[in-house]
DSSP file (Angstrom, degrees, kcal/mol; ACC not computed):
  #  RESIDUE AA STRUCTURE BP1 BP2  ACC     N-H-->O    O-->H-N    N-H-->O    O-->H-N    TCO  KAPPA ALPHA  PHI   PSI    X-CA   Y-CA   Z-CA
    1    1 A M              0   0    0      0, 0.0     5,-0.0     0, 0.0     0, 0.0   0.000 360.0 360.0 360.0 129.7   86.1  163.9   35.1
    2    2 A S     >  -     0   0    0      1,-0.1     4,-1.8     4,-0.0     5,-0.2  -0.193 360.0-111.0 -68.7 166.0   88.1  165.4   32.3
    3    3 A C  H  > S+     0   0    0      1,-0.2     4,-2.4     2,-0.2     5,-0.2   0.869 119.5  57.0 -66.3 -34.5   90.4  163.4   30.0
    4    4 A F  H  > S+     0   0    0      1,-0.2     4,-2.7     2,-0.2    -1,-0.2   0.915 105.1  51.6 -63.1 -39.7   93.4  165.1   31.6
    5    5 A H  H  > S+     0   0    0      2,-0.2     4,-2.6     1,-0.2    -2,-0.2   0.939 110.6  48.5 -63.1 -44.9   92.3  163.9   35.1
    6    6 A V  H  X S+     0   0    0     -4,-1.8     4,-2.8     1,-0.2     5,-0.2   0.923 113.1  46.4 -61.0 -45.7   92.0  160.3   33.8
    7    7 A I  H  X S+     0   0    0     -4,-2.4     4,-2.4     2,-0.2    -1,-0.2   0.909 113.3  48.8 -64.3 -41.1   95.4  160.4   32.2
    8    8 A L  H  X S+     0   0    0     -4,-2.7     4,-2.8     2,-0.2     5,-0.2   0.918 111.1  50.3 -66.0 -41.9   97.0  162.0   35.3
    9    9 A I  H  X S+     0   0    0     -4,-2.6     4,-3.0     1,-0.2    -2,-0.2   0.963 113.1  46.7 -60.7 -51.8   95.4  159.4   37.6
   10   10 A D  H  X S+     0   0    0     -4,-2.8     4,-2.3     1,-0.2    -1,-0.2   0.864 111.0  52.4 -59.9 -37.1   96.7  156.6   35.3
   11   11 A F  H  X S+     0   0    0     -4,-2.4     4,-2.2    -5,-0.2     5,-0.2   0.942 113.0  43.9 -57.5 -52.4  100.1  158.2   35.2
   12   12 A I  H  X S+     0   0    0     -4,-2.8     4,-2.7     1,-0.2    -2,-0.2   0.934 112.8  51.8 -56.2 -48.2  100.3  158.3   39.0
   13   13 A Y  H  X S+     0   0    0     -4,-3.0     4,-1.9    -5,-0.2    -1,-0.2   0.906 110.7  46.0 -63.8 -43.6   99.0  154.9   39.4
   14   14 A E  H  X S+     0   0    0     -4,-2.3     4,-2.0     2,-0.2    -1,-0.2   0.920 115.0  47.7 -65.3 -41.7  101.6  153.3   37.0
   15   15 A H  H  X S+     0   0    0     -4,-2.2     4,-2.8     1,-0.2     5,-0.2   0.864 108.7  54.2 -69.4 -32.9  104.5  155.2   38.6
   16   16 A R  H  X S+     0   0    0     -4,-2.7     4,-2.4    -5,-0.2    -1,-0.2   0.901 107.1  51.9 -70.6 -31.9  103.4  154.3   42.1
   17   17 A K  H  X S+     0   0    0     -4,-1.9     4,-3.0    -5,-0.2    -2,-0.2   0.924 110.8  47.1 -58.9 -45.4  103.4  150.6   41.0
   18   18 A D  H  X S+     0   0    0     -4,-2.0     4,-2.4     2,-0.2    -2,-0.2   0.889 112.6  49.4 -68.8 -38.5  107.0  150.9   39.7
   19   19 A I  H  X S+     0   0    0     -4,-2.8     4,-2.8     2,-0.2     5,-0.2   0.953 112.8  46.3 -66.5 -46.7  108.1  152.8   42.9
   20   20 A W  H  X S+     0   0    0     -4,-2.4     4,-3.4     2,-0.2     5,-0.2   0.938 113.0  50.8 -58.0 -46.4  106.5  150.1   45.2
   21   21 A G  H  X S+     0   0    0     -4,-3.0     4,-2.6     1,-0.2    -1,-0.2   0.926 111.3  47.9 -58.6 -43.1  108.1  147.4   43.0
   22   22 A F  H  X S+     0   0    0     -4,-2.4     4,-1.5     2,-0.2    -2,-0.2   0.938 114.3  45.3 -62.2 -45.1  111.5  149.0   43.2
   23   23 A I  H >X S+     0   0    0     -4,-2.8     4,-1.9     1,-0.2     3,-0.6   0.956 112.9  52.2 -65.3 -46.8  111.2  149.5   47.0
   24   24 A F  H 3X S+     0   0    0     -4,-3.4     4,-1.4     1,-0.3    -1,-0.2   0.893 109.1  50.0 -56.9 -42.6  109.9  145.8   47.4
   25   25 A S  H 3< S+     0   0    0     -4,-2.6    -1,-0.3     1,-0.2    -2,-0.2   0.783 111.1  49.0 -68.3 -25.9  112.9  144.5   45.3
   26   26 A R  H << S+     0   0    0     -4,-1.5    -1,-0.2    -3,-0.6    -2,-0.2   0.747 107.4  53.7 -87.4 -22.5  115.3  146.4   47.5
   27   27 A T  H  < S+     0   0    0     -4,-1.9    -2,-0.2    -5,-0.2    -1,-0.2   0.741 103.0  71.7 -78.3 -23.8  113.8  145.2   50.7
   28   28 A Q  S  < S-     0   0    0     -4,-1.4     2,-0.1    -5,-0.2     3,-0.1  -0.070 114.4 -52.4 -72.9-175.0  114.2  141.5   49.5
   29   29 A V  S    S-     0   0    0     29,-0.3     3,-0.3     1,-0.1    -1,-0.2  -0.414  74.6 -96.3 -63.0 130.7  117.4  139.8   49.3
   30   30 A E        -     0   0    0      1,-0.2     2,-0.8    -2,-0.1    -1,-0.1  -0.077  59.8 -72.3 -48.9 154.5  119.9  142.0   47.2
   31   31 A A        +     0   0    0     -3,-0.1    -1,-0.2    -6,-0.0    28,-0.0  -0.292  65.8 173.4 -58.4  97.2  120.1  141.1   43.6
   32   32 A T        -     0   0    0     -2,-0.8    -3,-0.0    -3,-0.3    -1,-0.0  -0.887  37.3-106.2-104.3 135.3  122.0  137.8   43.7
   33   33 A P        -     0   0    0      0, 0.0     2,-1.0     0, 0.0    -1,-0.0  -0.343  27.3-124.4 -62.2 140.4  122.5  135.8   40.5
   34   34 A I        -     0   0    0      1,-0.2     3,-0.1    25,-0.0     6,-0.0  -0.781  29.1-172.2 -88.2 108.4  120.3  132.6   40.4
   35   35 A A        +     0   0    0     -2,-1.0     2,-0.6     1,-0.2    -1,-0.2   0.887  66.3  37.1 -68.3 -43.3  123.0  130.1   39.8
   36   36 A V    >   -     0   0    0      1,-0.1     3,-1.4     2,-0.0     4,-0.4  -0.946  58.7-161.3-122.7 113.4  120.9  127.0   39.1
   37   37 A V  G >  S+     0   0    0     -2,-0.6     3,-2.0     1,-0.3    -1,-0.1   0.833  91.1  69.2 -62.3 -33.0  117.6  127.2   37.2
   38   38 A E  G 3  S+     0   0    0      1,-0.3    -1,-0.3    16,-0.0    49,-0.1   0.787  88.2  65.0 -60.9 -24.9  116.6  123.8   38.6
   39   39 A D  G <  S+     0   0    0     -3,-1.4    16,-0.7    15,-0.1     2,-0.3   0.783  83.5  92.3 -69.3 -21.7  116.2  125.5   42.1
   40   40 A M  E <   -A   54   0A   0     -3,-2.0    14,-0.3    -4,-0.4     3,-0.1  -0.588  53.5-178.2 -77.7 132.1  113.3  127.6   40.6
   41   41 A E  E     -     0   0A   0     12,-3.4    46,-2.3     1,-0.4     2,-0.3   0.850  59.6 -16.1 -97.8 -41.7  110.1  125.8   41.3
   42   42 A W  E     -AB  53  86A   0     11,-1.6    11,-2.5    44,-0.2    -1,-0.4  -0.984  53.9-130.4-160.3 166.2  107.6  128.1   39.6
   43   43 A L  E     -AB  52  85A   0     42,-3.5    42,-1.8    -2,-0.3     2,-0.4  -0.925  18.2-170.1-124.0 144.5  107.1  131.6   38.1
   44   44 A A  E     -AB  51  84A   0      7,-1.8     7,-3.7    -2,-0.3     2,-0.3  -0.990  19.6-132.7-139.0 128.9  104.3  134.0   38.9
   45   45 A S  E     +A   50   0A   0     38,-2.1     2,-0.3    -2,-0.4     5,-0.2  -0.606  24.7 179.9 -77.2 137.4  103.4  137.3   37.1
   46   46 A S  E >   -A   49   0A   0      3,-3.3     3,-1.6    -2,-0.3     2,-0.3  -0.754  54.7 -65.9-142.9  93.6  102.7  140.0   39.5
   47   47 A G  T 3  S-     0   0    0     -2,-0.3    -1,-0.1     1,-0.3   -30,-0.0  -0.484 119.7  -9.0  65.9-126.5  101.9  143.3   37.9
   48   48 A N  T 3  S+     0   0    0     -2,-0.3     2,-0.3    -3,-0.1    -1,-0.3   0.347 130.6  65.4 -82.5   6.7  104.9  144.6   36.1
   49   49 A Y  E <   -A   46   0A   0     -3,-1.6    -3,-3.3    15,-0.0     2,-0.4  -0.792  67.4-139.8-127.8 164.1  107.2  141.9   37.5
   50   50 A V  E     -AC  45  61A   0     11,-2.2    11,-2.5    -2,-0.3     2,-0.6  -0.998  21.4-144.5-124.8 127.0  107.6  138.2   37.4
   51   51 A N  E     -AC  44  60A   0     -7,-3.7    -7,-1.8    -2,-0.4     2,-0.8  -0.837   5.6-147.0-100.8 128.5  108.5  136.5   40.7
   52   52 A L  E     -AC  43  59A   0      7,-2.4     7,-2.1    -2,-0.6     2,-0.7  -0.783  12.8-154.0 -87.2 108.3  110.8  133.6   40.5
   53   53 A H  E     +AC  42  58A   0    -11,-2.5   -12,-3.4    -2,-0.8   -11,-1.6  -0.773  23.7 166.5 -93.8 115.9  109.9  131.2   43.3
   54   54 A S  E     -A   40   0A   0      3,-0.9   -14,-0.2    -2,-0.7   -15,-0.1  -0.522  56.2 -89.0-118.4-175.2  112.9  129.0   44.4
   55   55 A K  S    S+     0   0    0    -16,-0.7     3,-0.1    -2,-0.2   -15,-0.1   0.637 120.2  30.0 -71.4 -11.6  113.6  126.7   47.3
   56   56 A G  S    S-     0   0    0      1,-0.4    -2,-0.2   -17,-0.1     0, 0.0   0.205 119.3 -10.4-116.6-126.2  114.9  129.9   49.1
   57   57 A P        -     0   0    0      0, 0.0    -3,-0.9     0, 0.0    -1,-0.4  -0.182  68.9-103.4 -77.7 170.6  113.7  133.5   48.6
   58   58 A I  E     -C   53   0A   0     -5,-0.2   -29,-0.3    -3,-0.1    -5,-0.2  -0.777  30.3-152.2 -90.7 134.5  111.5  134.9   45.9
   59   59 A H  E     -C   52   0A   0     -7,-2.1    -7,-2.4    -2,-0.4     2,-0.3  -0.893   4.9-151.2-111.9 104.6  113.4  136.8   43.2
   60   60 A P  E     -C   51   0A   0      0, 0.0     2,-0.3     0, 0.0    -9,-0.2  -0.600  21.1-177.0 -72.8 131.9  111.3  139.7   41.5
   61   61 A T  E     -C   50   0A   0    -11,-2.5   -11,-2.2    -2,-0.3    -2,-0.0  -0.884  30.5-136.1-128.0 160.2  112.4  140.2   37.9
   62   62 A R  S    S+     0   0    0     -2,-0.3    -1,-0.1   -13,-0.2   -11,-0.1   0.775  70.3  98.5 -91.5 -29.5  111.4  142.7   35.2
   63   63 A P  S    S-     0   0    0      0, 0.0    -2,-0.2     0, 0.0     2,-0.1  -0.128  81.2-101.2 -56.6 159.2  111.2  140.4   32.0
   64   64 A T     >  -     0   0    0      1,-0.1     4,-2.0   -19,-0.1     5,-0.2  -0.350  26.7-111.9 -76.0 163.0  107.7  139.3   31.0
   65   65 A L  H  > S+     0   0    0      1,-0.2     4,-2.4     2,-0.2     5,-0.2   0.898 119.1  54.9 -58.5 -42.4  106.5  135.7   31.9
   66   66 A T  H  > S+     0   0    0      1,-0.2     4,-2.4     2,-0.2    -1,-0.2   0.917 108.0  48.6 -62.9 -44.1  106.6  134.9   28.1
   67   67 A Q  H  > S+     0   0    0      1,-0.2     4,-1.6     2,-0.2    -1,-0.2   0.926 112.7  47.3 -66.2 -41.6  110.2  136.0   27.8
   68   68 A L  H  X S+     0   0    0     -4,-2.0     4,-1.9     2,-0.2    -2,-0.2   0.842 111.1  51.2 -68.2 -35.9  111.3  133.9   30.9
   69   69 A I  H  X S+     0   0    0     -4,-2.4     4,-1.1     2,-0.2    -1,-0.2   0.916 110.8  49.0 -70.5 -42.7  109.4  130.8   29.7
   70   70 A Y  H  < S+     0   0    0     -4,-2.4     4,-0.3    -5,-0.2    -2,-0.2   0.868 114.4  46.6 -63.3 -32.4  111.2  131.1   26.3
   71   71 A Q  H  < S+     0   0    0     -4,-1.6     3,-0.2    -5,-0.2    -1,-0.2   0.851 120.9  35.1 -78.9 -32.1  114.5  131.4   28.1
   72   72 A F  H ><>S+     0   0    0     -4,-1.9     5,-1.6     1,-0.2     3,-0.8   0.224  84.7 105.1-108.2  13.8  113.9  128.5   30.5
   73   73 A E  G ><5S+     0   0    0     -4,-1.1     3,-1.7     1,-0.2    -1,-0.2   0.884  78.0  55.6 -55.4 -43.9  112.0  126.1   28.1
   74   74 A A  G 3 5S+     0   0    0     -4,-0.3    -1,-0.2     1,-0.3    -2,-0.1   0.720 102.2  57.8 -69.0 -21.8  115.0  123.9   27.7
   75   75 A Q  G < 5S-     0   0    0     -3,-0.8    -1,-0.3    -4,-0.1    -2,-0.2   0.360 128.9 -88.7 -91.8   7.8  115.3  123.4   31.4
   76   76 A G  T < 5S+     0   0    0     -3,-1.7    12,-2.7     1,-0.3     2,-0.3   0.557  75.2 147.2 107.0   7.9  111.8  122.1   31.8
   77   77 A F  E   < +D   87   0A   0     -5,-1.6     2,-0.4    10,-0.2    -1,-0.3  -0.606  19.1 179.5 -83.0 135.9  109.6  125.2   32.3
   78   78 A C  E     -D   86   0A   0      8,-2.5     8,-2.1    -2,-0.3     2,-0.3  -0.998  29.2-120.5-134.3 136.3  106.0  125.1   31.0
   79   79 A R  E     +D   85   0A   0     -2,-0.4     6,-0.3     6,-0.2     3,-0.1  -0.613  30.6 170.7 -77.8 133.2  103.3  127.7   31.2
   80   80 A I  E     +     0   0A   0      4,-1.8    35,-2.0    -2,-0.3    38,-0.3   0.480  65.3  11.1-120.7  -8.3  100.3  126.3   32.9
   81   81 A H  E >  S-D   84   0A   0      3,-1.7     3,-0.6    33,-0.2    -1,-0.3  -0.975  83.2 -95.9-162.1 165.1   98.2  129.6   33.3
   82   82 A R  T 3  S+     0   0    0     -2,-0.3   -17,-0.1     1,-0.3    -1,-0.0   0.772 127.6  29.6 -62.2 -20.9   98.1  133.1   32.1
   83   83 A S  T 3  S+     0   0    0    -39,-0.1   -38,-2.1   -18,-0.0     2,-0.4   0.420 116.5  58.7-116.7  -2.0   99.9  134.1   35.3
   84   84 A H  E <   +BD  44  81A   0     -3,-0.6    -4,-1.8   -40,-0.2    -3,-1.7  -0.935  45.2 179.4-136.0 149.7  102.0  130.9   36.2
   85   85 A A  E     -BD  43  79A   0    -42,-1.8   -42,-3.5    -2,-0.4     2,-0.3  -0.971  17.1-156.5-143.1 149.8  104.7  128.6   34.8
   86   86 A V  E     -BD  42  78A   0     -8,-2.1    -8,-2.5    -2,-0.3     2,-0.8  -0.906  25.1-117.2-126.8 150.2  106.2  125.6   36.5
   87   87 A N  E >   - D   0  77A   0    -46,-2.3     3,-3.1    -2,-0.3   -10,-0.2  -0.820  29.9-144.6 -79.3 109.0  109.3  123.5   36.5
   88   88 A L  G >  S+     0   0    0    -12,-2.7     3,-1.2    -2,-0.8    -1,-0.1   0.746  96.4  65.7 -54.7 -24.1  107.9  120.2   35.4
   89   89 A N  G 3  S+     0   0    0      1,-0.2    -1,-0.3   -13,-0.1   -12,-0.1   0.593  98.7  55.7 -72.3  -7.9  110.4  118.4   37.6
   90   90 A N  G <  S+     0   0    0     -3,-3.1    17,-2.4   -49,-0.2     2,-0.4   0.357  79.9 112.4-105.3   5.8  108.6  120.0   40.7
   91   91 A I  E <   +E  106   0B   0     -3,-1.2    15,-0.2    15,-0.2     3,-0.1  -0.673  36.6 176.3 -85.4 132.8  105.1  118.7   39.9
   92   92 A D  E     -     0   0B   0     13,-3.0     2,-0.3    -2,-0.4    14,-0.2   0.829  63.8 -14.6 -95.1 -42.9  103.7  116.2   42.3
   93   93 A S  E     -E  105   0B   0     12,-1.8    12,-3.0     2,-0.0     2,-0.4  -0.991  48.2-143.0-156.9 161.0  100.3  115.7   41.0
   94   94 A I  E     -E  104   0B   0     -2,-0.3    10,-0.2    10,-0.2    -3,-0.0  -0.996  18.0-164.7-128.1 128.0   97.7  117.1   38.7
   95   95 A T  E     -E  103   0B   0      8,-3.1     8,-2.7    -2,-0.4     2,-0.2  -0.952  15.7-134.5-118.9 121.0   94.0  116.9   39.7
   96   96 A P  E     -E  102   0B   0      0, 0.0     2,-0.3     0, 0.0     6,-0.3  -0.474  18.0-148.4 -72.4 142.1   91.3  117.6   37.2
   97   97 A L    >   -     0   0    0      4,-2.8     3,-1.9    -2,-0.2     0, 0.0  -0.784  24.6-115.2-109.0 158.5   88.4  119.8   38.1
   98   98 A S  T 3  S+     0   0    0     -2,-0.3    -1,-0.1     1,-0.3     4,-0.1   0.756 112.2  65.7 -63.9 -22.1   84.8  119.6   37.0
   99   99 A S  T 3  S-     0   0    0      1,-0.1    -1,-0.3     2,-0.1     3,-0.1   0.618 120.2-104.6 -74.7  -8.2   85.1  123.0   35.2
  100  100 A G  S <  S+     0   0    0     -3,-1.9    -2,-0.1     1,-0.5    -1,-0.1   0.181  92.8 104.4  99.1 -12.9   87.7  121.6   32.8
  101  101 A D        -     0   0    0     14,-0.1    -4,-2.8    -5,-0.1    -1,-0.5  -0.224  58.3-146.7 -82.0-175.0   90.6  123.2   34.6
  102  102 A S  E     -EF  96 114B   0     12,-2.2    12,-2.9    -6,-0.3     2,-0.4  -0.903   9.4-123.2-143.1 170.4   93.0  121.4   36.8
  103  103 A E  E     -EF  95 113B   0     -8,-2.7    -8,-3.1    -2,-0.3     2,-0.5  -0.984  17.9-153.3-121.7 133.5   95.1  121.9   40.0
  104  104 A V  E     -EF  94 112B   0      8,-3.3     8,-2.8    -2,-0.4     2,-0.5  -0.925   7.5-159.7-107.7 121.4   98.7  121.4   39.8
  105  105 A T  E     -EF  93 111B   0    -12,-3.0   -13,-3.0    -2,-0.5   -12,-1.8  -0.910  11.0-148.4-106.0 129.0  100.2  120.4   43.2
  106  106 A L  E >   -E   91   0B   0      4,-2.8     3,-1.4    -2,-0.5   -15,-0.2  -0.351  29.4-103.9 -87.0 169.5  104.0  121.0   43.5
  107  107 A N  T 3  S+     0   0    0    -17,-2.4   -16,-0.1     1,-0.3    -1,-0.1   0.775 122.3  57.5 -61.3 -28.2  106.4  118.9   45.6
  108  108 A N  T 3  S-     0   0    0    -18,-0.2    -1,-0.3     2,-0.1     3,-0.1   0.393 121.9-105.8 -86.6   1.0  106.5  121.7   48.2
  109  109 A G  S <  S+     0   0    0     -3,-1.4     2,-0.1     1,-0.3    -2,-0.1   0.265  74.4 139.5  95.3 -11.4  102.7  121.5   48.6
  110  110 A K        -     0   0    0     -5,-0.1    -4,-2.8     1,-0.0     2,-0.5  -0.446  41.8-149.1 -64.9 131.6  101.9  124.7   46.7
  111  111 A I  E     -F  105   0B   0     -6,-0.2     2,-0.3    -2,-0.1    -6,-0.2  -0.936  16.8-177.1-111.6 130.8   98.8  124.3   44.5
  112  112 A L  E     -F  104   0B   0     -8,-2.8    -8,-3.3    -2,-0.5     2,-0.3  -0.858  27.5-107.1-122.1 154.0   98.6  126.2   41.3
  113  113 A N  E     -F  103   0B   0     -2,-0.3     2,-0.6   -10,-0.2   -10,-0.2  -0.623  20.7-160.4 -84.6 141.5   95.8  126.5   38.7
  114  114 A L  E     -F  102   0B   0    -12,-2.9   -12,-2.2    -2,-0.3   -33,-0.2  -0.953  18.8-146.5-118.9 111.6   96.2  124.8   35.3
  115  115 A S    >>  -     0   0    0    -35,-2.0     3,-1.2    -2,-0.6     4,-0.6  -0.394  20.6-116.7 -79.4 152.3   93.8  126.4   32.9
  116  116 A R  G >4 S+     0   0    0      1,-0.3     3,-0.9     2,-0.2    -1,-0.1   0.854 113.8  61.2 -55.5 -34.6   92.1  124.6   30.0
  117  117 A R  G 34 S+     0   0    0      1,-0.2    -1,-0.3     2,-0.1   -36,-0.1   0.862 108.1  41.4 -65.0 -31.8   94.0  126.8   27.6
  118  118 A Y  G <4        0   0    0     -3,-1.2    -1,-0.2   -38,-0.3    -2,-0.2   0.338 360.0 360.0 -98.4   5.5   97.5  125.6   28.7
  119  119 A K    <<        0   0    0     -3,-0.9    -1,-0.2    -4,-0.6    -2,-0.1   0.521 360.0 360.0 -61.9 360.0   96.7  121.9   29.1
């Protein structure tokens, strides 16, 4: 496969992700402002987007997870994994695993990984 074919395939792949992300965001609840940060339970990176998980719908956003954590740090958000951050007020329990990682159980029953790096 030539270099041109590899570049073309990567180009098509990246644009396809953006198109699907745009379509997905339009099929979800229309862009409504998130009035209260405390309603957000956790953040999850998903490709080129970060999904804000609240007590209601999921809100896909374009900023990076690092940017959002920096923005919401004062409201109690903390990164627990390369792909996840949580609102510390929504943590029910933390269970250590034999691998050195842990599992974070949220008040809603959702279980997220807590990596050794972010302990």
